[in-house]
N, C-alpha and C positions, 0 to 999 in steps of 0.2 A: 625493837630498834636497837642497833648496836651503837657503840660509842662514836664510830666514824660518822654514821648518819646523824646522830645527835649534834656532833660538833659542826656540821654543815649548816645547821639552822641558825636563824638570827635570834638574838635575846628575846625579842617579842614573841616569836614563834615558840621558843622554849618555854616561856612563861605560860602561854596558852596551852601547850601540850601538858605541862605540869598541872594546870588547873583541871584539864580533862581527866587526867589520871587520878587526881584526888577525888573527883566526882565518882569515877568508876569504883574506887576503893570504898567510898561511902555506901554505894549501892550494894557492893559485895558484902560489906559488913552487916547491912540490914538483912540480906539473904542468910548470912551466917547466923544471925541472932534468931531468925525464924526457922532455922534448921533446913533451909532449902539450897544451900550452897553446894554445888556439885564438885567444883574443883577448888579446894582450899589453897592449893599451891598458886593460884592466880593472884591472891593477895600479895604473896611474897614477890612474885614476878613484877607486879606493878610498883611495889615499894622500892625495889632495886632500880627500876627504870627511872623513878623520881629521883633517886640518889644520883644516878648518872647525869640526869639533867641538871641537878643542883651543882654537881662537880664542874660541868662544862660552863655553867653560868658564872661560877666563881672564877674559873680560869679566864674567861673572857673579860670579866670585870677587872681582874688583876692586870691583864695585858693592857687594857685601856688606861688604867691608872699609871702604869709604867710609861706608856706612850705620852701621856699628859705631863708627867714629871720631867721628861727629857726636853 
């Protein structure tokens, strides 16, 4: 997912997606520990997508706070 697609999601959808990605990372780390991980770069990709989601969540939270303050 790119940043544009992520920014179109609601905060609840973003949190759900983040939870799914964290579960995927967990399973990939188990595979890595067992020596069965085929694409180690997948971990990096998932971590970056989580970071993008957290960035968008923070931006939406800050926008909401500014709107309430006005």
